[in-house]
N, C-alpha and C positions, 0 to 999 in steps of 0.2 A: 291290588296297587300293593308301594312297597315306598318308602324312603329311601331315598339314597342319591347320594352327595347335598345331602340338605335341599332333594327334593321329591316330589310326588309323582311316581312313573311306575308308571303300569312292569305286571311280574310276570315277565315272561318264562321263569322257572317254576318245575313243579317241585315239591318234597315229598319224595319218599317216605312214608311210614310204616314200618312193618307191622301188622294184624298179630294179631295172639296166634295164631299158628301158621305164620312164615316165619323162614330161620334165612338168616342172611347168605346161605351158598341158595337156598331156593326163589329168593325173593326175585320178583320180574321187572329187570327194568326197561319203560315205553322208550322206545324212541322218544327225541328230544332232549329240552333243557331238564335237566334229573339232579337235584340234589342228594345225594343216595347216603344212608347213614354211616357212618364209620366201617360198622359189621360186614355193611355189604359191600366195602370197596373192600376192605382187607382179601370177602371171603371171594370175591369176582376180580380181583386189580386184572388176571390175567385177561381176560376180556373187554372190561374198563376202561383200560388203559389204552386202546385203541381210540376210544370216541372222546371227540375235542369236547362237547356238550354234556360231562360230567361234573358235578360239584358235588361239594361231600360237609356232611353234617356232624359235629360231635355235640354227646350229650355231656352235662356235667359232670359225671362220674367220668370219662375220658379223657386221657392225655396226647396235648400235641403233637409230644413227642413219639407218637406212633405214627405222626404225618409229614416228621422235620425232612424226611428224602423224597416226598412227595408234592413235598405247599407249591411246588412251580408246576407241576401241571396243573393246577387248577384254577379257573376265571373267577372261583364264588367258594368262599367258605364260611359254611354258616356254624355260627354254634346254642344250641337249644337251648333255652330257659326254660324248667319245667314248670319251676314255680317264681313267681318275681322274688321272691326271699332266699334265691343259690343264689349266689355272687360268684360260683365257682367259676363261671361263664366268660367271669370279667379277665380275672388271670388266664384263661385259656387264650382270650381274644388277645390282652398285653404278649401273651410269651411267643403265640403265632406273629404279631410285628414287630417284635422287640428282639429276640432270642433265634427264631428262624427265617424273616428275613421275606414275610410272606405279603407279597404288592398287591394283593387282587380287592375282589371286593370280599370284605368281611362285613357276614349279616349277621345282627341279630333275629332269630325266630323264636317261638314257643311266646312264654306268657311274659312280653316286652309293655311294659307300659308309659305313659309320655316319663312319670318321674324321674324314670330310668337312663332318657334317652342321651343327656347334657354329660353321664360320667359314662356310659357307655362308647361315647364316641373320642372320649379322654384316654382309652384303652388301645382305641383303633379301628373299634365297628365305624363302617360310612355309609351302611344301609340295612333298613332295620324293614320288620314284617310286625305292626303294630297286632294286640289281640284283635281279630275280627268284632267285637263286640263292643268296641272304642271309634270313636271319629279319627281318623287320618289325619285331618287337619287340623284337631287342637292338639293331636302329637307330636307333629313336626313343630311348636312350638317348645316344647321341650328343648330342645336343639339349643337356644338360644335364651336358658331360662337365667343364664348369670353371663355378667361382661367379664370375668377375670377370674382366674384362679392362682390359687398360693402355691400348692405344689408342684411336683415335676408330673408326668406319666409319658404315654407315647408321644401326646401333644400339650402344651412346646413340651421340650425337655430340659428348659430352665426355669427352679422356681422363680417367685414373682422377686422376689429381692434384689437379683442376680440381672432381673429385665426390665431393671429402673435406673433412672439417673437418679443422685441425692448428693446432697453436703453431705459431708459426715464431718465428726468429729476429728479434727488431726492426732488429739492424744490418745484415740483408741486405736492406733496402729494402722489404719489406710484413710486414704482421704479419696474422696471419691467428686471431680468436678465435671 
């Protein structure tokens, strides 16, 4: 089960994780919906690009720029959080959405905890695979921890002070009515 678009749904994708003895070139990508590591996509691109059921995942130390010419090919791109304290995945997600225009499912995988979900959705994630040792019913509540945000991000594009109507001091330069 995963959280997708603020709903708990069955996950019909498999995440391919390489074992120590595997290489990107030798990894076997089984039939069906598979999210492969970026390195596997790069090594087997000629073969994998023929399939419509391939997604890709990036580790936190990989660059979204490596996918900029291919983002349109994927219905799902995942970002792996190897540990909850590594925030680089937030930047990857934001860049995929804002800089490279990715419109498909953007999924957080790995060490994903309830406390992170609200902030993850702010940078563009719309699907979450919480850690298996946590209750997904508790995790989904993290998406609505706060009712308002002050700063901009992928959502919303305007800061709070520009989203509110208020009367101002006319001597301060502008007057909002």
